[in-house]
MOPAC internal coordinates of N, CA, C and O (Angstrom, degrees):
PM7 1SCF
backbone

  N    0.0000 0     0.00 0     0.00 0    0    0    0
  C    1.5036 1     0.00 0     0.00 0    1    0    0
  C    1.5509 1   109.56 1     0.00 0    2    1    0
  O    1.2310 1   120.14 1   139.28 1    3    2    1
  N    1.3037 1   117.34 1   -40.72 1    3    2    1
  C    1.4607 1   121.65 1  -178.34 1    5    3    2
  C    1.5326 1   110.54 1   -64.79 1    6    5    3
  O    1.2310 1   122.21 1   138.21 1    7    6    5
  N    1.3247 1   113.38 1   -41.79 1    7    6    5
  C    1.4798 1   118.43 1  -179.67 1    9    7    6
  C    1.5156 1   114.49 1   -62.37 1   10    9    7
  O    1.2310 1   120.63 1   140.19 1   11   10    9
  N    1.3398 1   116.40 1   -39.81 1   11   10    9
  C    1.4319 1   121.68 1  -177.63 1   13   11   10
  C    1.5365 1   114.08 1  -109.39 1   14   13   11
  O    1.2310 1   120.66 1  -150.20 1   15   14   13
  N    1.3389 1   116.35 1    29.80 1   15   14   13
  C    1.4210 1   121.66 1  -175.02 1   17   15   14
  C    1.4948 1   111.43 1   -57.38 1   18   17   15
  O    1.2310 1   120.39 1   131.13 1   19   18   17
  N    1.3018 1   116.87 1   -48.87 1   19   18   17
  C    1.5189 1   121.34 1  -178.67 1   21   19   18
  C    1.4706 1   112.57 1   -61.57 1   22   21   19
  O    1.2310 1   119.15 1   137.64 1   23   22   21
  N    1.3215 1   119.23 1   -42.36 1   23   22   21
  C    1.4296 1   123.17 1   179.61 1   25   23   22
  C    1.5697 1   112.43 1   -65.77 1   26   25   23
  O    1.2310 1   121.37 1   138.93 1   27   26   25
  N    1.3370 1   114.99 1   -41.07 1   27   26   25
  C    1.4318 1   120.76 1   177.39 1   29   27   26
  C    1.5220 1   110.80 1   -65.87 1   30   29   27
  O    1.2310 1   120.71 1   134.61 1   31   30   29
  N    1.3038 1   116.24 1   -45.39 1   31   30   29
  C    1.4630 1   119.51 1   179.32 1   33   31   30
  C    1.5292 1   112.07 1   -62.55 1   34   33   31
  O    1.2310 1   121.54 1   136.85 1   35   34   33
  N    1.3738 1   114.66 1   -43.15 1   35   34   33
  C    1.4801 1   117.03 1   179.60 1   37   35   34
  C    1.5566 1   111.61 1   -59.48 1   38   37   35
  O    1.2310 1   120.23 1   138.99 1   39   38   37
  N    1.3523 1   117.16 1   -41.01 1   39   38   37
  C    1.4442 1   120.10 1   178.54 1   41   39   38
  C    1.4788 1   114.65 1   -70.57 1   42   41   39
  O    1.2310 1   119.40 1   144.86 1   43   42   41
  N    1.3110 1   118.75 1   -35.14 1   43   42   41
  C    1.4937 1   123.08 1   176.49 1   45   43   42
  C    1.5065 1   108.78 1   -64.73 1   46   45   43
  O    1.2310 1   120.31 1   131.94 1   47   46   45
  N    1.3060 1   117.01 1   -48.06 1   47   46   45
  C    1.5057 1   121.46 1  -176.57 1   49   47   46
  C    1.4840 1   107.79 1   -64.41 1   50   49   47
  O    1.2310 1   118.69 1   134.44 1   51   50   49
  N    1.3795 1   120.11 1   -45.56 1   51   50   49
  C    1.4354 1   122.42 1   178.25 1   53   51   50
  C    1.5720 1   115.14 1   -58.45 1   54   53   51
  O    1.2310 1   122.38 1   147.67 1   55   54   53
  N    1.2815 1   113.05 1   -32.33 1   55   54   53
  C    1.5049 1   116.33 1  -178.03 1   57   55   54
  C    1.5041 1   115.96 1   -97.27 1   58   57   55
  O    1.2310 1   120.43 1  -177.02 1   59   58   57
  N    1.3639 1   116.78 1     2.98 1   59   58   57
  C    1.4302 1   121.04 1   176.82 1   61   59   58
  C    1.5605 1   111.15 1   -60.16 1   62   61   59
  O    1.2310 1   120.12 1   151.63 1   63   62   61
  N    1.2405 1   117.37 1   -28.37 1   63   62   61
  C    1.5238 1   121.12 1  -179.79 1   65   63   62
  C    1.4710 1   111.58 1  -111.97 1   66   65   63
  O    1.2310 1   120.73 1  -151.94 1   67   66   65
  N    1.3721 1   116.21 1    28.06 1   67   66   65
  C    1.4696 1   120.57 1   173.52 1   69   67   66
  C    1.5970 1   110.76 1   -54.89 1   70   69   67
  O    1.2310 1   123.46 1   -20.76 1   71   70   69
  N    1.3229 1   110.97 1   159.24 1   71   70   69
  C    1.4783 1   117.16 1   177.62 1   73   71   70
  C    1.4509 1   115.33 1   -73.20 1   74   73   71
  O    1.2310 1   118.26 1   168.68 1   75   74   73
  N    1.3414 1   120.91 1   -11.32 1   75   74   73
  C    1.4521 1   125.02 1  -178.23 1   77   75   74
  C    1.5497 1   109.28 1  -109.70 1   78   77   75
  O    1.2310 1   121.77 1   -51.57 1   79   78   77
  N    1.3381 1   114.22 1   128.43 1   79   78   77
  C    1.4726 1   120.01 1  -173.99 1   81   79   78
  C    1.5265 1   108.33 1   -62.92 1   82   81   79
  O    1.2310 1   118.50 1   144.62 1   83   82   81
  N    1.3802 1   120.46 1   -35.38 1   83   82   81
  C    1.4062 1   121.15 1  -179.61 1   85   83   82
  C    1.5387 1   114.92 1   -62.12 1   86   85   83
  O    1.2310 1   121.81 1   145.56 1   87   86   85
  N    1.3371 1   114.14 1   -34.44 1   87   86   85
  C    1.4438 1   120.46 1   178.36 1   89   87   86
  C    1.4961 1   110.20 1   -73.18 1   90   89   87
  O    1.2310 1   120.24 1   137.47 1   91   90   89
  N    1.3406 1   117.15 1   -42.53 1   91   90   89
  C    1.4837 1   120.53 1   175.40 1   93   91   90
  C    1.5232 1   111.75 1   -59.07 1   94   93   91
  O    1.2310 1   120.93 1   133.85 1   95   94   93
  N    1.3474 1   115.83 1   -46.15 1   95   94   93
  C    1.5016 1   116.93 1  -178.83 1   97   95   94
  C    1.5377 1   109.58 1   -67.28 1   98   97   95
  O    1.2310 1   118.75 1   139.98 1   99   98   97
  N    1.2744 1   119.99 1   -40.02 1   99   98   97
  C    1.4801 1   122.77 1  -176.84 1  101   99   98
  C    1.5641 1   106.32 1   -65.36 1  102  101   99
  O    1.2310 1   120.59 1   140.23 1  103  102  101
  N    1.3012 1   116.47 1   -39.77 1  103  102  101
  C    1.4792 1   117.14 1  -178.21 1  105  103  102
  C    1.4846 1   108.70 1   -67.82 1  106  105  103
  O    1.2310 1   118.07 1   140.21 1  107  106  105
  N    1.2301 1   121.28 1   -39.79 1  107  106  105
  C    1.4679 1   123.62 1   178.59 1  109  107  106
  C    1.4587 1   110.15 1   -58.28 1  110  109  107
  O    1.2310 1   120.71 1   127.98 1  111  110  109
  N    1.3158 1   116.25 1   -52.02 1  111  110  109
  C    1.4709 1   122.05 1  -178.92 1  113  111  110
  C    1.4656 1   112.20 1   -64.19 1  114  113  111
  O    1.2310 1   117.52 1   141.16 1  115  114  113
  N    1.3258 1   122.33 1   -38.84 1  115  114  113
  C    1.4411 1   127.09 1   177.44 1  117  115  114
  C    1.4916 1   109.57 1   -68.02 1  118  117  115
  O    1.2310 1   119.46 1   141.22 1  119  118  117
  N    1.4081 1   118.64 1   -38.78 1  119  118  117
  C    1.4915 1   120.53 1  -178.72 1  121  119  118
  C    1.5592 1   107.53 1   -68.55 1  122  121  119
  O    1.2310 1   120.63 1   144.29 1  123  122  121
  N    1.3180 1   116.39 1   -35.71 1  123  122  121
  C    1.5196 1   115.39 1   178.76 1  125  123  122
  C    1.4432 1   110.91 1   -66.36 1  126  125  123
  O    1.2310 1   119.00 1   138.50 1  127  126  125
  N    1.3658 1   119.51 1   -41.50 1  127  126  125
  C    1.4554 1   124.01 1   176.53 1  129  127  126
  C    1.5381 1   112.15 1   -62.35 1  130  129  127
  O    1.2310 1   121.12 1   139.62 1  131  130  129
  N    1.3400 1   115.47 1   -40.38 1  131  130  129
  C    1.4737 1   119.43 1  -178.27 1  133  131  130
  C    1.5315 1   107.64 1   -68.40 1  134  133  131
  O    1.2310 1   118.83 1   139.58 1  135  134  133
  N    1.3654 1   119.83 1   -40.42 1  135  134  133
  C    1.4556 1   119.77 1  -178.12 1  137  135  134
  C    1.5255 1   111.56 1   -71.94 1  138  137  135
  O    1.2310 1   119.71 1   148.05 1  139  138  137
  N    1.3126 1   118.15 1   -31.95 1  139  138  137
  C    1.4736 1   121.24 1   175.39 1  141  139  138
  C    1.5074 1   111.94 1   -66.64 1  142  141  139
  O    1.2310 1   120.49 1   143.08 1  143  142  141
  N    1.2798 1   116.67 1   -36.92 1  143  142  141
  C    1.4514 1   123.37 1   179.64 1  145  143  142
  C    1.5195 1   118.10 1   -83.83 1  146  145  143
  O    1.2310 1   120.96 1   169.21 1  147  146  145
  N    1.3580 1   115.77 1   -10.79 1  147  146  145
  C    1.4530 1   119.14 1  -176.14 1  149  147  146
  C    1.5446 1   109.58 1   -66.75 1  150  149  147
  O    1.2310 1   122.62 1   -36.93 1  151  150  149
  N    1.3145 1   112.58 1   143.07 1  151  150  149
  C    1.4681 1   120.46 1   176.85 1  153  151  150
  C    1.4732 1   109.89 1   -67.34 1  154  153  151
  O    1.2310 1   121.02 1   137.39 1  155  154  153
  N    1.3223 1   115.66 1   -42.61 1  155  154  153
  C    1.4847 1   119.05 1   174.45 1  157  155  154
  C    1.5133 1   107.37 1  -151.41 1  158  157  155
  O    1.2310 1   122.63 1   -16.16 1  159  158  157
  N    1.3349 1   112.57 1   163.84 1  159  158  157
  C    1.4827 1   116.12 1   179.38 1  161  159  158
  C    1.5176 1   112.23 1   -82.16 1  162  161  159
  O    1.2310 1   120.01 1   172.95 1  163  162  161
  N    1.3388 1   117.58 1    -7.05 1  163  162  161
  C    1.4350 1   120.04 1   178.57 1  165  163  162
  C    1.4955 1   114.63 1   -57.90 1  166  165  163
  O    1.2310 1   119.44 1   151.20 1  167  166  165
  N    1.3148 1   118.67 1   -28.80 1  167  166  165
  C    1.4685 1   124.58 1   177.97 1  169  167  166
  C    1.5479 1   108.86 1   -67.28 1  170  169  167
  O    1.2310 1   119.18 1   157.23 1  171  170  169
  N    1.2394 1   119.17 1   -22.77 1  171  170  169
  C    1.4808 1   123.23 1  -175.45 1  173  171  170
  C    1.5258 1   115.47 1  -112.74 1  174  173  171
  O    1.2310 1   120.51 1  -176.25 1  175  174  173
  N    1.2889 1   116.62 1     3.75 1  175  174  173
  C    1.4772 1   119.16 1  -175.61 1  177  175  174
  C    1.4757 1   114.71 1   -53.63 1  178  177  175
  O    1.2310 1   120.66 1   131.26 1  179  178  177
  N    1.3513 1   116.34 1   -48.74 1  179  178  177
  C    1.4642 1   118.55 1  -174.08 1  181  179  178
  C    1.5841 1   112.20 1   -66.84 1  182  181  179
  O    1.2310 1   120.62 1   160.75 1  183  182  181
  N    1.3035 1   116.42 1   -19.25 1  183  182  181
  C    1.4769 1   121.25 1   178.13 1  185  183  182
  C    1.5107 1   115.74 1   -93.93 1  186  185  183
  O    1.2310 1   119.75 1   175.24 1  187  186  185
  N    1.3333 1   118.09 1    -4.76 1  187  186  185
  C    1.4417 1   122.08 1  -173.23 1  189  187  186
  C    1.5858 1   114.04 1   -60.13 1  190  189  187
  O    1.2310 1   119.63 1   137.13 1  191  190  189
  N    1.2754 1   118.31 1   -42.87 1  191  190  189
  C    1.5281 1   119.02 1   178.48 1  193  191  190
  C    1.5628 1   108.67 1   -62.38 1  194  193  191
  O    1.2310 1   120.87 1   135.42 1  195  194  193
  N    1.2491 1   115.93 1   -44.58 1  195  194  193
  C    1.4979 1   123.01 1   179.73 1  197  195  194
  C    1.5238 1   110.12 1   -61.72 1  198  197  195
  O    1.2310 1   122.42 1   132.49 1  199  198  197
  N    1.3400 1   112.98 1   -47.51 1  199  198  197
  C    1.4745 1   116.31 1  -179.80 1  201  199  198
  C    1.4936 1   111.44 1   -61.15 1  202  201  199
  O    1.2310 1   118.97 1   134.33 1  203  202  201
  N    1.2777 1   119.58 1   -45.67 1  203  202  201
  C    1.4982 1   120.16 1   178.73 1  205  203  202
  C    1.5032 1   110.84 1   -64.97 1  206  205  203
  O    1.2310 1   117.74 1   139.89 1  207  206  205
  N    1.2871 1   121.91 1   -40.11 1  207  206  205
  C    1.4301 1   123.87 1  -179.36 1  209  207  206
  C    1.5626 1   108.99 1   -63.49 1  210  209  207
  O    1.2310 1   119.52 1   131.91 1  211  210  209
  N    1.3254 1   118.52 1   -48.09 1  211  210  209
  C    1.4357 1   119.48 1   178.90 1  213  211  210
  C    1.4634 1   113.76 1   -64.50 1  214  213  211
  O    1.2310 1   120.48 1   140.56 1  215  214  213
  N    1.3440 1   116.69 1   -39.44 1  215  214  213
  C    1.5004 1   120.78 1  -179.86 1  217  215  214
  C    1.5129 1   108.08 1   -63.13 1  218  217  215
  O    1.2310 1   118.13 1   136.84 1  219  218  217
  N    1.3475 1   121.16 1   -43.16 1  219  218  217
  C    1.4071 1   120.58 1  -179.40 1  221  219  218
  C    1.5601 1   111.47 1   -64.32 1  222  221  219
  O    1.2310 1   120.79 1   143.23 1  223  222  221
  N    1.2979 1   116.09 1   -36.77 1  223  222  221
  C    1.5039 1   119.44 1   173.08 1  225  223  222
  C    1.4731 1   112.43 1   -59.56 1  226  225  223
  O    1.2310 1   121.40 1   131.59 1  227  226  225
  N    1.3702 1   114.93 1   -48.41 1  227  226  225
  C    1.5119 1   120.27 1   179.51 1  229  227  226
  C    1.5699 1   110.95 1   -63.20 1  230  229  227
  O    1.2310 1   120.50 1   146.35 1  231  230  229
  N    1.2906 1   116.64 1   -33.65 1  231  230  229
  C    1.4967 1   120.74 1  -178.79 1  233  231  230
  C    1.5276 1   111.32 1   -64.92 1  234  233  231
  O    1.2310 1   119.96 1   166.60 1  235  234  233
  N    1.3323 1   117.68 1   -13.40 1  235  234  233
  C    1.4534 1   124.51 1   176.97 1  237  235  234
  C    1.5766 1   109.42 1  -108.77 1  238  237  235
  O    1.2310 1   122.15 1  -152.38 1  239  238  237
  N    1.2986 1   113.48 1    27.62 1  239  238  237
  C    1.5316 1   119.69 1  -175.38 1  241  239  238
  C    1.5793 1   109.11 1   -73.17 1  242  241  239
  O    1.2310 1   120.48 1   -25.79 1  243  242  241
  N    1.3524 1   116.70 1   154.21 1  243  242  241
  C    1.3883 1   119.65 1   174.84 1  245  243  242
  C    1.4954 1   116.10 1   -71.54 1  246  245  243
  O    1.2310 1   121.01 1   155.70 1  247  246  245
  N    1.3342 1   115.67 1   -24.30 1  247  246  245
  C    1.4716 1   120.16 1   177.15 1  249  247  246
  C    1.5118 1   113.51 1   -92.54 1  250  249  247
  O    1.2310 1   122.50 1   -56.78 1  251  250  249
  N    1.3131 1   112.82 1   123.22 1  251  250  249
  C    1.4893 1   118.66 1  -174.72 1  253  251  250
  C    1.5220 1   114.52 1   -56.50 1  254  253  251
  O    1.2310 1   120.37 1   135.31 1  255  254  253
  N    1.2960 1   116.90 1   -44.69 1  255  254  253
  C    1.4719 1   120.29 1  -179.37 1  257  255  254
  C    1.6042 1   112.16 1   -60.57 1  258  257  255
  O    1.2310 1   123.02 1   142.70 1  259  258  257
  N    1.2668 1   111.82 1   -37.30 1  259  258  257
  C    1.4496 1   118.37 1   179.22 1  261  259  258
  C    1.5717 1   110.54 1   -67.71 1  262  261  259
  O    1.2310 1   120.68 1   139.10 1  263  262  261
  N    1.3481 1   116.31 1   -40.90 1  263  262  261
  C    1.4656 1   123.52 1   175.38 1  265  263  262
  C    1.5024 1   107.55 1   -57.30 1  266  265  263
  O    1.2310 1   120.47 1   129.70 1  267  266  265
  N    1.2948 1   116.70 1   -50.30 1  267  266  265
  C    1.5156 1   121.28 1  -178.24 1  269  267  266
  C    1.5250 1   113.01 1   -61.70 1  270  269  267
  O    1.2310 1   122.48 1   140.36 1  271  270  269
  N    1.2910 1   112.85 1   -39.64 1  271  270  269
  C    1.5292 1   118.77 1  -179.73 1  273  271  270
  C    1.5564 1   107.81 1   -66.23 1  274  273  271
  O    1.2310 1   120.37 1   138.53 1  275  274  273
  N    1.3166 1   116.91 1   -41.47 1  275  274  273
  C    1.4918 1   119.05 1   179.57 1  277  275  274
  C    1.4663 1   112.11 1   -68.74 1  278  277  275
  O    1.2310 1   119.30 1   139.82 1  279  278  277
  N    1.3084 1   118.95 1   -40.18 1  279  278  277
  C    1.4313 1   121.83 1   175.35 1  281  279  278
  C    1.4788 1   113.43 1   -62.77 1  282  281  279
  O    1.2310 1   119.89 1   138.45 1  283  282  281
  N    1.2962 1   117.82 1   -41.55 1  283  282  281
  C    1.4791 1   121.26 1   176.13 1  285  283  282
  C    1.5077 1   111.23 1   -63.54 1  286  285  283
  O    1.2310 1   120.89 1   139.14 1  287  286  285
  N    1.2944 1   115.91 1   -40.86 1  287  286  285
  C    1.5235 1   118.59 1   178.97 1  289  287  286
  C    1.4908 1   111.07 1   -66.58 1  290  289  287
  O    1.2310 1   119.92 1   142.04 1  291  290  289
  N    1.3660 1   117.77 1   -37.96 1  291  290  289
  C    1.4541 1   119.74 1   177.86 1  293  291  290
  C    1.4938 1   112.09 1   -65.45 1  294  293  291
  O    1.2310 1   120.26 1   144.51 1  295  294  293
  N    1.3298 1   117.10 1   -35.49 1  295  294  293
  C    1.4756 1   121.95 1   175.47 1  297  295  294
  C    1.5762 1   110.16 1   -65.40 1  298  297  295
  O    1.2310 1   121.90 1   140.25 1  299  298  297
  N    1.3776 1   113.97 1   -39.75 1  299  298  297
  C    1.5463 1   113.41 1   178.07 1  301  299  298
  C    1.5179 1   108.13 1   -66.92 1  302  301  299
  O    1.2310 1   120.53 1   134.32 1  303  302  301
  N    1.3328 1   116.59 1   -45.68 1  303  302  301
  C    1.5033 1   116.68 1   179.95 1  305  303  302
  C    1.5920 1   112.86 1   -57.45 1  306  305  303
  O    1.2310 1   121.41 1   139.68 1  307  306  305
  N    1.2969 1   114.91 1   -40.32 1  307  306  305
  C    1.5000 1   115.56 1  -176.74 1  309  307  306
  C    1.4978 1   108.74 1   -68.15 1  310  309  307
  O    1.2310 1   118.05 1   147.35 1  311  310  309
  N    1.2945 1   121.31 1   -32.65 1  311  310  309
  C    1.4976 1   123.88 1   178.97 1  313  311  310
  C    1.5262 1   111.87 1   -76.66 1  314  313  311
  O    1.2310 1   120.07 1   149.98 1  315  314  313
  N    1.3223 1   117.47 1   -30.02 1  315  314  313
  C    1.4654 1   118.30 1   176.95 1  317  315  314
  C    1.5008 1   110.68 1   -73.13 1  318  317  315
  O    1.2310 1   119.93 1   148.51 1  319  318  317
  N    1.3020 1   117.73 1   -31.49 1  319  318  317
  C    1.4519 1   121.00 1   179.98 1  321  319  318
  C    1.5120 1   110.81 1   -69.57 1  322  321  319
  O    1.2310 1   120.10 1   180.00 1  323  322  321

């Protein structure tokens, strides 16, 4: 995970706004796990504005479970910062 952190993060951020709610929810949960396990946030600094923007979009999702996953991920991100 540490070796491919950037690639994993890029893929998760790109799929946060996927057309399928299952993919959006899974990406939110995986992003939260990735952020919790990150050695430091420095690996993710350049992506932070995009991550926040995408998370806010998903927090307004039509699917309730996806909204909850995005809110939980935003909470994790705010604590890591």
